[in-house]
C-alpha positions as CSV (number, residue, x, y, z in Angstrom):
1,M,-3.0,28.1,-7.4
2,L,-5.2,25.4,-5.8
3,S,-6.7,26.5,-2.5
4,L,-8.4,23.7,-0.5
5,G,-10.2,24.0,2.8
6,S,-10.9,21.1,5.1
7,Y,-13.4,18.7,3.6
8,I,-15.6,17.6,6.5
9,G,-18.6,15.3,6.0
10,G,-18.9,16.2,2.3
11,V,-18.7,20.0,2.9
12,E,-15.7,22.3,2.4
13,Q,-14.9,24.5,5.4
14,P,-13.0,27.8,5.1
15,G,-9.4,27.8,6.2
16,R,-7.9,29.8,9.0
17,R,-4.3,28.6,8.8
18,W,-2.6,27.2,5.7
19,V,0.2,24.9,4.6
20,Y,1.7,25.9,1.2
21,T,3.1,23.5,-1.4
22,L,5.9,24.6,-3.6
23,R,6.9,22.8,-6.8
24,S,9.5,20.1,-6.1
25,S,11.8,21.3,-8.9
26,A,12.0,24.7,-7.2
27,M,13.1,23.0,-4.0
28,L,15.8,21.2,-6.0
29,S,17.1,24.3,-7.8
30,D,17.1,26.6,-4.7
31,F,16.3,24.6,-1.6
32,F,16.9,27.4,1.0
33,G,15.2,30.0,-1.1
34,A,12.1,27.8,-1.5
35,V,12.0,27.1,2.2
36,R,12.1,30.9,2.9
37,V,9.2,31.4,0.6
38,K,7.2,28.6,2.1
39,R,7.8,29.8,5.7
40,G,7.0,33.4,4.7
41,L,3.7,32.4,3.3
42,E,2.8,30.2,6.3
43,R,3.8,32.8,8.8
44,G,2.0,35.6,7.1
45,R,5.1,37.6,6.0
46,L,4.3,37.0,2.3
47,S,1.0,37.0,0.5
48,P,0.3,34.5,-2.4
49,D,0.2,37.5,-4.8
50,E,3.9,38.2,-4.0
51,V,5.2,34.8,-5.1
52,G,5.5,33.2,-8.5
53,T,4.1,30.1,-10.1
54,D,6.4,27.8,-8.1
55,V,3.7,27.9,-5.3
56,I,1.2,25.4,-6.7
57,G,-1.4,25.3,-3.8
58,R,-2.3,25.5,-0.2
59,C,-4.4,23.4,2.2
60,A,-6.2,24.5,5.3
61,V,-4.8,23.2,8.6
62,A,-7.5,21.5,10.7
63,D,-7.7,21.7,14.4
64,R,-9.1,19.3,17.0
65,D,-12.6,20.6,16.6
66,D,-12.5,20.1,12.9
67,M,-11.5,16.5,13.3
68,E,-14.2,15.9,15.9
69,A,-16.8,17.3,13.4
70,A,-15.4,14.9,10.8
71,L,-15.7,11.9,13.1
72,Q,-19.2,12.9,14.1
73,A,-20.3,13.2,10.5
74,A,-18.7,9.8,9.7
75,A,-20.5,8.1,12.5
76,R,-23.8,9.4,11.3
77,A,-23.1,8.4,7.7
78,V,-22.3,4.8,8.7
79,D,-25.9,4.3,10.0
80,T,-27.2,4.5,6.4
81,W,-24.2,3.6,4.2
82,A,-23.3,0.3,5.9
83,G,-26.8,-1.0,5.1
84,A,-26.6,-0.2,1.4
85,A,-26.7,-3.2,-1.0
86,P,-23.3,-4.7,-1.7
87,A,-23.8,-3.9,-5.4
88,T,-24.4,-0.2,-4.6
89,R,-21.3,-0.1,-2.5
90,M,-19.2,-1.7,-5.2
91,R,-20.4,0.8,-7.7
92,V,-18.4,3.4,-5.8
93,V,-15.2,1.6,-6.8
94,E,-16.3,1.3,-10.4
95,E,-17.1,5.0,-10.6
96,F,-13.8,5.8,-8.9
97,H,-12.0,3.7,-11.6
98,H,-13.6,5.7,-14.4
99,L,-12.7,9.0,-12.7
100,V,-9.1,7.9,-12.3
101,R,-8.9,7.1,-16.0
102,E,-10.6,10.4,-16.9
103,K,-8.4,12.5,-14.7
104,Q,-5.1,10.6,-14.7
105,D,-3.1,13.3,-16.5
106,A,-4.1,16.0,-14.0
107,L,-3.3,13.6,-11.1
108,V,0.1,12.7,-12.5
109,D,1.0,16.4,-13.0
110,L,0.1,17.1,-9.4
111,M,2.1,14.1,-8.1
112,I,5.1,15.3,-10.2
113,A,4.8,18.8,-8.8
114,E,5.0,17.2,-5.3
115,G,8.2,15.4,-6.2
116,H,7.3,12.0,-7.7
117,P,9.4,11.3,-10.9
118,R,7.1,11.3,-13.9
119,S,7.5,7.6,-14.7
120,L,6.8,6.6,-11.1
121,A,3.8,8.8,-10.9
122,R,2.4,7.0,-13.9
123,W,3.3,3.6,-12.3
124,Q,1.2,4.6,-9.2
125,V,-1.8,5.6,-11.3
126,A,-1.5,2.3,-13.2
127,G,-1.6,0.5,-9.9
128,M,-4.8,2.4,-8.9
129,L,-6.4,1.3,-12.2
130,A,-5.3,-2.4,-11.9
131,A,-6.5,-2.5,-8.2
132,T,-10.0,-1.2,-9.1
133,G,-10.5,-2.7,-12.5
134,A,-13.4,-5.1,-13.4
135,A,-11.4,-8.3,-12.6
136,T,-10.5,-7.1,-9.1
137,R,-13.9,-5.8,-8.4
138,D,-15.5,-9.1,-9.4
139,F,-13.2,-11.1,-7.2
140,L,-13.8,-8.9,-4.1
141,A,-17.5,-8.7,-4.8
142,G,-17.6,-12.5,-4.4
143,Q,-16.1,-12.2,-1.0
144,L,-18.9,-10.0,0.4
145,E,-21.8,-12.5,0.8
146,Y,-22.7,-16.2,0.4
147,R,-26.2,-17.6,0.8
148,V,-27.5,-21.2,0.9
149,R,-30.8,-22.9,1.7
150,D,-31.2,-25.3,4.7
151,G,-34.8,-26.4,4.6
152,A,-36.9,-23.6,6.1
153,R,-33.9,-21.5,6.6
154,E,-31.8,-19.2,4.5
155,L,-28.2,-19.1,5.8
156,R,-25.8,-16.3,5.0
157,V,-22.2,-15.6,5.6
158,R,-21.5,-11.9,4.9
159,R,-18.9,-9.2,5.5
160,V,-20.2,-6.3,7.6
161,A,-18.6,-2.8,7.8
162,D,-16.5,-2.1,10.9
163,G,-17.8,1.5,11.0
164,V,-15.6,4.6,11.0
165,V,-12.2,4.0,9.4
166,C,-9.4,6.6,9.8
167,L,-6.5,6.5,7.4
168,N,-3.1,8.0,8.0
169,P,-1.0,7.7,4.8
170,P,2.8,7.7,4.7
171,Q,4.9,10.7,3.7
172,N,6.0,8.9,0.6
173,A,3.4,7.8,-2.0
174,T,0.8,9.8,0.0
175,V,-1.8,9.9,-2.8
176,S,-1.8,6.3,-3.9
177,N,-1.9,5.0,-0.3
178,A,-4.6,7.5,0.7
179,L,-6.8,6.3,-2.2
180,L,-6.8,2.8,-0.8
181,G,-9.6,4.2,1.3
182,I,-11.9,3.7,-1.6
183,W,-12.2,0.0,-0.6
184,A,-13.0,0.9,3.0
185,L,-15.9,2.9,1.6
186,A,-17.0,0.0,-0.6
187,A,-17.1,-2.2,2.6
188,G,-19.8,0.2,3.9
189,N,-17.5,2.2,6.2
190,A,-17.2,6.0,6.5
191,L,-13.7,7.3,5.9
192,V,-11.7,10.0,7.5
193,V,-8.3,10.7,6.0
194,R,-5.5,12.8,7.4
195,A,-3.4,14.5,4.7
196,P,0.2,14.8,5.9
197,R,1.4,18.4,6.5
198,S,4.6,17.6,4.5
199,A,2.6,16.7,1.3
200,P,-1.1,17.4,1.7
201,L,-2.1,18.9,-1.7
202,G,-2.2,15.7,-3.7
203,V,-4.2,13.8,-1.0
204,M,-6.7,16.7,-0.6
205,Y,-7.1,17.0,-4.3
206,A,-7.4,13.3,-5.1
207,L,-10.0,12.5,-2.4
208,R,-12.2,15.4,-3.5
209,E,-11.8,15.0,-7.3
210,L,-11.9,11.2,-7.4
211,V,-13.5,9.8,-4.3
212,A,-16.2,12.4,-3.5
213,P,-17.7,12.3,-7.0
214,A,-17.6,8.5,-7.0
215,L,-19.7,8.5,-3.9
216,E,-22.1,11.0,-5.4
217,R,-22.5,8.9,-8.6
218,A,-23.2,5.8,-6.6
219,G,-25.8,7.5,-4.5
220,A,-23.7,7.3,-1.3
221,P,-24.0,9.9,1.5
222,A,-21.5,12.7,1.0
223,A,-20.8,12.7,4.8
224,A,-19.1,9.3,4.4
225,L,-15.9,11.1,3.4
226,S,-13.8,13.7,5.2
227,V,-10.2,14.7,4.5
228,L,-8.2,17.1,6.6
229,C,-4.6,18.3,6.8
230,S,-3.6,18.1,10.5
231,D,-0.7,17.4,12.8
232,A,0.1,13.7,12.9
233,G,0.7,13.1,16.6
234,A,-2.3,15.0,17.9
235,T,-4.6,13.5,15.3
236,V,-3.7,9.9,15.9
237,E,-4.1,10.4,19.6
238,Q,-7.5,11.9,19.0
239,W,-8.5,8.9,16.9
240,L,-7.3,6.5,19.6
241,A,-9.3,8.3,22.3
242,S,-12.5,8.6,20.3
243,P,-15.3,6.1,20.9
244,L,-16.5,6.9,17.3
245,V,-13.4,5.4,15.6
246,D,-13.4,1.6,14.8
247,D,-10.4,1.1,12.5
248,I,-7.1,2.9,11.9
249,M,-5.1,2.3,8.7
250,Y,-1.5,3.1,9.6
251,F,1.6,3.3,7.4
252,G,5.1,3.6,8.8
253,G,8.1,1.9,10.1
254,S,7.8,-1.5,11.7
255,E,9.0,-0.8,15.3
256,Q,6.8,2.3,15.7
257,G,3.9,0.6,13.8
258,I,3.9,-2.6,15.9
259,A,3.8,-0.5,19.0
260,F,1.0,1.6,17.6
261,G,-1.0,-1.5,16.7
262,A,-0.8,-2.6,20.3
263,Q,-2.1,0.8,21.4
264,C,-5.1,0.4,19.0
265,T,-5.9,-3.1,20.4
266,A,-5.7,-1.8,24.0
267,R,-8.1,0.9,23.2
268,G,-10.6,-1.2,21.2
269,K,-9.6,-0.2,17.7
270,K,-8.7,-2.5,14.8
271,P,-5.3,-1.7,13.4
272,V,-4.6,-2.2,9.7
273,L,-0.9,-1.9,9.5
274,E,1.2,-1.3,6.4
275,L,4.8,-1.3,7.6
276,A,8.3,-1.9,6.2
277,G,9.0,-4.4,3.4
278,N,12.6,-5.7,3.0
279,D,11.6,-7.9,0.0
280,I,13.7,-10.8,-1.3
281,C,14.3,-11.7,-5.0
282,V,15.8,-15.0,-5.8
283,V,17.7,-15.6,-9.1
284,W,18.3,-19.3,-9.9
285,H,21.0,-20.6,-12.3
286,D,18.6,-21.2,-15.2
287,A,17.0,-17.7,-15.1
288,D,16.9,-15.2,-17.9
289,L,19.6,-13.0,-16.4
290,D,18.8,-10.0,-18.6
291,L,15.3,-9.9,-17.4
292,A,16.3,-10.8,-13.8
293,A,18.7,-7.8,-13.7
294,E,16.0,-5.6,-15.1
295,A,13.7,-6.6,-12.3
296,L,16.4,-6.2,-9.6
297,A,17.1,-2.7,-10.8
298,E,13.6,-1.8,-9.6
299,A,15.3,-1.7,-6.2
300,F,16.6,1.8,-7.1
301,Y,13.4,3.3,-8.3
302,G,12.4,6.3,-6.2
303,S,15.9,5.8,-4.6
304,G,14.6,2.7,-2.8
305,Q,12.1,4.8,-0.9
306,I,9.2,2.5,-2.0
307,C,8.4,-0.3,0.4
308,M,7.6,-2.9,-2.3
309,V,10.9,-2.8,-4.2
310,P,13.4,-5.6,-3.9
311,N,15.6,-5.0,-0.9
312,C,17.8,-8.1,-1.1
313,A,18.7,-10.5,-3.9
314,V,19.8,-14.1,-3.4
315,V,21.7,-15.3,-6.6
316,H,22.8,-18.8,-7.4
317,P,26.6,-19.0,-7.2
318,R,26.9,-20.3,-10.8
319,V,25.6,-17.1,-12.3
320,A,26.4,-14.5,-9.7
321,D,29.3,-12.9,-11.5
322,E,27.4,-12.6,-14.8
323,L,24.3,-11.3,-13.0
324,L,26.2,-8.7,-11.0
325,A,27.8,-7.3,-14.2
326,K,24.4,-6.9,-15.8
327,L,23.0,-5.4,-12.7
328,A,25.8,-2.9,-12.3
329,A,25.3,-1.7,-15.9
330,R,21.6,-1.2,-15.3
331,A,22.3,0.6,-12.0
332,A,24.6,3.0,-13.8
333,A,21.9,4.0,-16.3
334,I,19.4,5.0,-13.5
335,R,19.8,8.7,-13.1
336,P,18.5,11.6,-10.9
337,G,16.8,14.7,-12.3
338,P,13.9,17.0,-11.7
339,P,10.7,15.0,-11.4
340,E,9.4,16.4,-14.7
341,A,12.2,14.7,-16.6
342,P,10.9,11.7,-18.5
343,D,14.0,9.5,-17.6
344,A,14.4,10.5,-13.9
345,L,13.9,7.6,-11.5
346,L,15.8,8.7,-8.4
347,S,14.3,10.9,-5.7
348,P,16.2,13.0,-3.1
349,V,17.3,11.1,0.0
350,L,17.5,13.0,3.3
351,R,19.1,10.2,5.4
352,T,22.5,10.1,3.8
353,D,24.3,9.6,7.1
354,R,22.3,6.4,7.7
355,F,23.2,5.2,4.2
356,N,26.9,5.7,4.8
357,D,26.7,3.8,8.1
358,V,24.9,0.8,6.6
359,L,27.3,0.7,3.7
360,R,30.4,1.1,5.9
361,Q,29.2,-1.7,8.2
362,A,28.8,-4.1,5.2
363,V,32.1,-3.3,3.6
364,E,34.0,-3.6,7.0
365,A,32.4,-7.0,7.5
366,G,33.7,-8.3,4.1
367,A,31.0,-7.3,1.6
368,E,32.3,-6.1,-1.8
369,L,31.2,-2.8,-3.2
370,V,30.2,-3.6,-6.8
371,C,29.1,-0.1,-7.8
372,G,27.8,3.2,-6.4
373,G,28.2,4.6,-3.0
374,R,28.4,8.3,-3.8
375,R,26.1,11.4,-3.3
376,L,25.0,13.0,-6.6
377,D,23.6,16.4,-7.6
378,V,20.4,16.7,-9.6
379,D,22.4,16.4,-12.9
380,G,24.1,13.1,-11.8
381,R,27.5,14.6,-10.9
382,P,29.3,13.4,-7.7
383,D,28.8,15.9,-4.9
384,D,29.6,14.5,-1.4
385,V,28.8,17.9,0.2
386,R,25.5,19.1,-1.2
387,G,24.2,16.2,-3.3
388,L,20.6,15.4,-2.5
389,F,20.6,12.1,-4.4
390,L,22.4,8.8,-3.8
391,E,24.1,6.7,-6.6
392,P,22.4,3.3,-7.0
393,T,24.6,1.0,-5.0
394,V,25.2,-2.8,-5.2
395,I,27.2,-4.8,-2.7
396,R,28.1,-8.5,-2.9
397,V,27.7,-10.6,0.3
398,D,29.2,-14.1,0.1
399,G,27.4,-16.8,2.1
400,L,23.8,-17.1,3.5
401,K,25.2,-17.9,6.9
402,G,25.8,-14.6,8.7
403,A,24.3,-12.5,5.9
404,R,21.6,-11.2,8.3
405,E,24.3,-9.9,10.6
406,L,24.4,-6.9,8.2
407,D,21.8,-4.2,8.5
408,A,21.7,-4.0,4.7
409,V,20.3,-7.5,4.6
410,R,18.3,-7.8,7.8
411,H,16.3,-4.6,7.6
412,E,14.6,-2.4,5.1
413,T,17.0,0.4,4.4
414,F,14.9,2.8,2.4
415,F,17.7,4.0,0.1
416,P,19.1,2.8,-3.2
417,L,21.3,0.0,-1.8
418,L,20.9,-3.6,-2.9
419,P,22.8,-6.4,-1.2
420,V,23.3,-9.4,-3.5
421,V,23.8,-12.5,-1.3
422,V,25.7,-15.3,-3.0
423,P,25.2,-18.7,-1.3
424,E,27.8,-21.4,-1.0
425,E,28.1,-24.0,-3.8
426,L,25.9,-26.9,-3.0
427,P,23.8,-29.5,-4.9
428,D,20.7,-27.7,-6.3
429,D,18.2,-29.5,-4.1
430,E,20.1,-28.7,-0.9
431,L,20.7,-25.1,-2.0
432,L,17.0,-24.5,-2.9
433,T,16.0,-25.8,0.6
434,L,18.5,-23.3,2.2
435,V,17.3,-20.4,0.1
436,T,13.6,-21.0,0.8
437,E,14.4,-21.3,4.5
438,F,16.3,-18.0,4.2
439,V,13.2,-16.4,2.6
440,N,10.8,-17.8,5.2
441,S,13.0,-16.6,8.1
442,N,12.9,-13.0,6.9
443,E,11.4,-10.9,9.8
444,Y,9.5,-8.9,7.2
445,G,7.0,-10.3,4.6
446,L,5.6,-7.9,1.9
447,R,6.7,-9.4,-1.4
448,N,9.1,-12.1,-2.6
449,S,9.9,-13.2,-6.1
450,L,11.9,-15.8,-8.1
451,W,13.5,-16.0,-11.4
452,T,14.0,-19.5,-12.9
453,G,13.6,-21.3,-16.2
454,D,12.5,-24.5,-14.6
455,E,8.8,-25.1,-13.7
456,E,9.6,-27.7,-11.1
457,T,11.9,-25.2,-9.3
458,A,9.2,-22.6,-9.4
459,E,6.6,-25.0,-8.0
460,L,8.9,-26.1,-5.2
461,F,9.5,-22.4,-4.3
462,L,5.8,-21.7,-4.3
463,R,5.0,-24.7,-2.1
464,R,7.7,-23.9,0.4
465,V,7.6,-20.1,0.8
466,R,5.0,-19.0,3.4
467,N,6.5,-15.6,4.0
468,G,4.9,-12.6,2.3
469,G,1.6,-11.3,1.1
470,L,2.6,-11.7,-2.6
471,L,4.8,-14.1,-4.5
472,K,5.9,-13.6,-8.1
473,V,7.8,-15.8,-10.5
474,N,9.6,-14.4,-13.6
475,D,7.9,-11.0,-13.4
476,S,8.4,-7.4,-12.3
477,H,8.7,-7.3,-8.6
478,I,6.8,-4.0,-8.3
479,G,4.4,-4.2,-11.2
480,F,0.7,-4.2,-10.3
481,L,-1.7,-6.9,-11.5
482,P,-5.4,-7.4,-11.4
483,V,-7.0,-9.4,-8.6
484,L,-3.7,-9.8,-6.7
485,P,-3.1,-7.7,-3.6
486,T,-1.0,-4.5,-3.7
487,H,-0.3,-4.2,0.0
488,G,0.0,-6.2,3.2
489,G,2.1,-9.0,4.4
490,T,3.4,-11.1,7.3
491,G,5.8,-10.5,10.2
492,L,7.0,-7.0,10.7
493,T,5.3,-5.9,7.5
494,G,1.7,-6.4,8.7
495,G,2.1,-7.0,12.5
496,P,0.3,-9.7,14.4
497,G,-2.3,-11.4,12.1
498,G,-0.7,-9.6,9.1
499,E,-1.5,-11.0,5.6
500,A,-2.1,-9.7,2.1
501,N,-4.2,-6.6,2.6
502,Y,-7.4,-6.1,0.7
503,P,-8.8,-3.1,2.6
504,L,-12.4,-4.1,1.7
505,L,-11.8,-7.3,3.8
506,R,-9.6,-5.8,6.4
507,T,-12.0,-3.0,7.3
508,S,-15.0,-5.4,7.6
509,H,-15.8,-8.5,9.6
510,L,-17.5,-11.8,9.0
511,Q,-21.0,-12.3,10.3
512,G,-23.3,-15.4,10.0
513,V,-27.0,-15.0,9.5
514,S,-29.9,-17.4,9.7
515,V,-33.4,-16.3,8.5
516,A,-36.0,-19.0,9.2
517,H,-39.8,-19.5,8.6
518,G,-41.9,-21.9,10.6
519,V,-39.1,-23.4,12.6
520,R,-39.9,-24.5,16.2
521,P,-37.1,-23.5,18.5
522,A,-37.3,-26.7,20.5
523,D,-36.8,-28.7,17.3
524,A,-33.8,-26.5,16.3
525,V,-32.2,-27.3,19.7
526,F,-33.1,-31.0,20.2
527,A,-34.0,-32.6,16.9
528,Q,-31.5,-34.7,15.1
529,P,-30.4,-33.6,11.6
530,A,-32.4,-35.3,9.0
531,D,-30.6,-37.7,6.7
532,D,-32.3,-36.5,3.5
533,D,-31.4,-35.4,0.0
534,R,-30.4,-31.9,1.2
535,L,-27.1,-33.2,2.4
536,G,-24.6,-35.2,0.5
537,G,-22.9,-38.2,1.9
538,D,-20.0,-36.1,3.1
539,G,-22.3,-33.8,5.1
540,R,-22.1,-30.9,2.7
541,F,-24.9,-29.1,1.0
542,S,-25.8,-30.3,-2.4
543,D,-25.5,-27.8,-5.3
544,E,-29.2,-27.3,-5.8
545,N,-29.5,-25.8,-2.3
546,R,-26.9,-23.1,-3.0
547,L,-28.5,-19.9,-4.1
548,G,-27.4,-19.0,-7.6
549,D,-25.4,-16.0,-8.5
550,E,-28.5,-14.1,-9.6
551,N,-29.7,-14.2,-6.0
552,R,-26.4,-13.1,-4.6
553,L,-24.3,-10.0,-5.1
554,G,-24.9,-8.1,-8.3
555,G,-28.0,-10.0,-9.4
556,D,-31.3,-8.4,-10.4
557,K,-33.4,-10.5,-8.0
558,E,-33.9,-10.2,-4.3
559,V,-33.7,-13.4,-2.3
560,P,-37.2,-14.7,-1.5
561,L,-37.7,-15.0,2.3
């Protein structure tokens, strides 16, 4: 059994109170019995020696003093780490990438034990690798600093660390979202992570086994990292009140998150918000319908409790019937099961009453139930009394006008329910205009995608759609790719100023720098700019005055001053 104390400023502290983690499959087989064991351990009525192998670990519960110690350590670490060379800071990400690759099997096994279906745990690890691979690192390294000569001056535009970044991951996908903090560290920040009490073990393990060693290998101060399991409300309030905290990375629902972002701003903190998705996938009449149906079926992965899955489809009326038939067949093949099962893709859903309310509203308003709608047990049998899973459900909604009067279309639902909106028959140019307007008017904006066989249609879609942090054409909606962002978006997804979220950029700020030699201040103020060969006719610097790559990030030479 893993036993993890609070990790404060690079040092493990002994625990006084503990949260225990039981294997998810034990919870599925005997929920109430497993809860009794968990409570018995946490209240001291049972000892770890009295229980079996279903108890996989425990994490110390931190208090306010522990969190204050973590913030103090982080503030001290920033003083040295923020000034490290960009190449040194980026090396942390490279070392992290290697560690994930080395330890991915152990990480996947722990995520499975905490309840992630095996295939989705591997998908999350694949996302970590894509998001920290060489192509992504090179792209983001190029954003850190730019230098150019202006006569006796060297001019720089650089990104500077914000300072102490606190990260509060969601209760779903806790590990992969907590590990986004590696990029905050690469920006030169110190990082304090709260591990949720509902699922702390994977977060505590991953930060210590993957991030802490990466810092050590890169020569970073160990005090730049703290991870503690603590109560959400008290911890977040402590972060808001602390003068040591600069940024807070927050994951949650849109209504609560937007309000929290306003609190951050009012208290002088930068909010980095990752909120609800409600993604749209458009299927045009010339699309490969088999592949489009395969992509739309991603809506049911993890029982729809993943913010970046498709939440609404808009399907061209000419192919709607055929597409719906293919989608229903794929939905029927997606099954529940214990997370260890290689073919399980559904996760338990606790809010079945809300699912029933949303489905009932849609059907009463005229939507057609194409498939699904029932509760299932772990073996996939209908069980409307005790079933912990929901059957993948598809509804057909005819007409774009009025579609958003349905909660299933307007909002992220977070269960396996996919509304397929079928617009009215119109000429293709008019219809594409209406569809892109529908996408742009979505209150949320995480990802959007399109399936089409026509390049001109794809190009028009890309030109017109401004909504979202990521657009995809003829591709998996949820698949991770190098260079492209994994998180962030517009509207209710990212809050005011929301956009595609590269945490390296979102937890740093732009700063301009001028380093001069022999410049008279009066000349700098009053002299007219010289019309010489330094400037091109358009007023821009000529190429010979830009410092080459060898004198910028990653090069072997220092810039001569």
